[in-house]
C-alpha positions in Angstrom: -19.2 -9.9 2.3 -17.4 -13.2 2.4 -13.7 -13.3 3.2 -12.8 -14.5 -0.3 -14.6 -11.6 -2.0 -12.9 -9.1 0.3 -9.5 -10.5 -0.3 -10.0 -10.7 -4.1 -11.0 -7.0 -4.2 -8.1 -6.0 -1.9 -5.7 -8.0 -4.2 -7.1 -6.3 -7.3 -6.8 -2.8 -5.8 -3.3 -3.6 -4.6 -2.2 -4.6 -8.1 -4.0 -1.6 -9.7 -2.5 0.9 -7.2 1.0 -0.6 -7.6 0.9 -0.3 -11.4 -0.4 3.2 -11.2 2.2 4.3 -8.6 4.9 2.9 -11.0 3.5 4.9 -13.9 3.3 8.1 -11.7 7.0 7.5 -10.7 8.0 7.1 -14.3 6.2 10.2 -15.6 7.4 12.3 -12.7 10.9 11.0 -13.0 10.9 11.9 -16.7 9.7 15.4 -15.8 12.4 15.8 -13.2 15.1 14.5 -15.5 13.9 16.9 -18.2 14.0 19.8 -15.8 17.5 18.9 -14.6 18.7 18.8 -18.2 17.4 22.2 -19.0 18.1 24.2 -15.8 20.1 27.4 -15.7 23.9 27.0 -15.9 25.5 30.1 -14.6 29.1 29.0 -14.2 31.3 29.7 -11.2 31.0 33.0 -9.6 28.1 34.3 -11.7 24.9 35.4 -10.0 21.6 33.6 -10.7 19.3 35.4 -13.1 16.4 37.4 -11.7 13.4 35.2 -11.1 15.4 32.1 -10.8 13.6 29.3 -9.0 15.3 26.2 -7.6 12.3 24.2 -8.8 12.5 25.5 -12.4 10.7 23.3 -14.9 10.8 24.2 -18.6 7.3 22.8 -19.2 4.1 23.5 -17.4 3.6 26.4 -15.0 4.7 27.6 -11.6 3.1 24.6 -9.8 4.7 22.0 -12.0 7.9 21.7 -10.0 6.2 21.2 -6.7 3.7 18.7 -8.2 6.4 16.6 -9.8 8.5 16.4 -6.6 5.6 15.5 -4.4 4.4 13.0 -7.0 7.7 11.3 -6.9 7.7 11.1 -3.1 4.0 9.9 -3.1 4.8 7.2 -5.8 7.7 5.7 -3.9 5.9 5.6 -0.6 2.8 4.3 -2.4 4.6 1.5 -4.1 6.2 0.5 -0.7 2.7 0.6 0.9 1.5 -1.8 -1.7 4.2 -4.2 -0.8 3.1 -3.9 2.8 -0.4 -4.5 1.7 0.7 -7.6 -0.1 2.1 -9.0 3.1 -1.2 -8.2 4.8 -3.1 -9.9 2.1 -1.0 -13.0 2.5 -1.4 -13.4 6.3 -4.6 -11.4 6.9 -4.4 -10.9 10.6 -5.1 -7.9 12.9 -1.4 -7.5 13.4 -0.6 -7.1 9.7 -3.6 -4.7 9.4 -1.9 -2.1 11.6 1.3 -1.9 9.5 -0.6 -2.0 6.2 -3.0 0.7 7.3 -0.3 3.0 8.6 1.7 2.8 5.4 -1.4 3.1 3.2 -2.7 6.2 5.0 0.8 7.8 4.8 0.9 7.1 1.0 -2.7 8.3 0.7 -1.9 11.6 2.5 1.1 12.2 0.3 -1.0 11.4 -2.8 -3.6 13.9 -1.6 -0.9 16.5 -1.3 0.3 15.8 -4.8 -3.3 15.8 -6.1 -3.9 19.2 -4.5 -0.8 20.6 -6.4 -2.2 18.9 -9.6 -5.4 20.8 -9.1 -3.5 24.0 -8.8 -1.6 23.2 -12.0 -4.8 22.4 -13.8 -6.2 25.8 -12.6 -3.2 27.7 -13.9 -3.1 25.9 -17.3 -0.3 25.7 -19.8 0.8 22.1 -19.5 1.6 19.3 -21.9 0.1 15.8 -22.4 2.5 14.0 -20.1 1.7 16.4 -17.2 -2.1 16.0 -17.9 -1.6 12.2 -17.7 0.3 12.6 -14.4 -2.5 14.8 -13.0 -5.1 12.2 -14.0 -3.3 9.3 -12.4 -2.9 11.3 -9.2 -6.6 12.0 -9.0 -7.5 8.3 -9.7 -4.9 7.1 -7.2 -6.4 9.2 -4.4 -9.8 7.5 -5.0 -8.5 3.9 -5.4 -6.2 4.2 -2.4 -9.1 5.4 -0.3 -11.2 2.4 -1.4 -8.4 0.1 -0.5 -8.1 1.6 3.0 -11.9 1.4 3.5 -12.0 -2.2 2.2 -9.4 -3.6 4.6 -11.1 -1.9 7.5 -14.4 -3.2 6.4 -13.0 -6.7 6.5 -11.7 -6.0 10.0 -15.1 -4.8 11.3 -16.8 -7.7 9.5 -15.0 -10.1 11.8 -12.8 -11.7 9.2 -9.6 -11.3 11.2 -8.3 -13.8 13.6 -7.2 -12.4 17.0 -4.0 -12.9 19.0 -5.8 -15.3 21.2 -6.8 -17.5 18.2 -3.1 -18.0 17.3 -1.7 -18.3 20.8 -0.5 -21.8 21.8 -0.5 -22.5 25.5 2.5 -24.3 27.0 3.2 -25.9 30.3 6.1 -24.5 32.2 7.7 -25.3 35.5 7.7 -22.3 37.9 10.1 -23.6 40.6 12.6 -26.3 41.1 11.0 -29.3 42.8 12.3 -29.9 46.3 12.6 -33.3 48.1 9.3 -34.6 49.2 7.2 -32.1 47.2 5.2 -32.4 44.1 6.0 -30.5 40.9 4.2 -27.2 40.5 3.2 -26.4 36.9 1.1 -23.8 35.4 -0.3 -23.3 32.0 0.2 -19.8 30.6 
C-alpha cells in the first residue's frame, strides 16, 4: 500500500474513533449523572439499606454501574489516544509511532474491558435504549481501534517510516583547543 493510502485510512479511523469515543463519553456521562441524581439519601447517622451498592444505577442491571464507569475511563483515554495519533499522522516517524501505539493499546485494552462488561450486561438483560447504544458503540470501537493499531504497524513494517539516521544532520566540532604549531583536529559526528 502506498503511504498516501495508509495515511488516509489512518486519518479516517482516527476521526471515526474520536467521534465514537466522544459519543461513548456523553452517554456514559448521562448514565452516571442519572445514577447520582437517583442514589440513596440516608441522611446523617442512618445506616445504609440492605443490599446497597456504591455503584447503584436505577436503570439496567447489576453490571450497568461497572460498565458505565469503565466506559467513561475508556472514552477519556481513547479520545486522548486519538490526539496522540493525530500527532503521529502529522509527523509519521518511527519515534511518534511508539507514543501513538502505547496510548492506543492502552485505550484499546480499557475499551475491551468495558466491552466485556457490556457483554455481561447484554447477557443479563433489562436495559434501556441508551444503554443498548452504549454497548453497541463499545463493541464497534474495539474493532475499529484494533484496525487502527494494525494499520499503523502495517505502515511501519512496509517501510514507510523514516529512521533516526535519515533525519540526523552531521556537524563538525572541535575536539581540543589548538596549540601553537599544531593543526586543528576536527571530527564529524
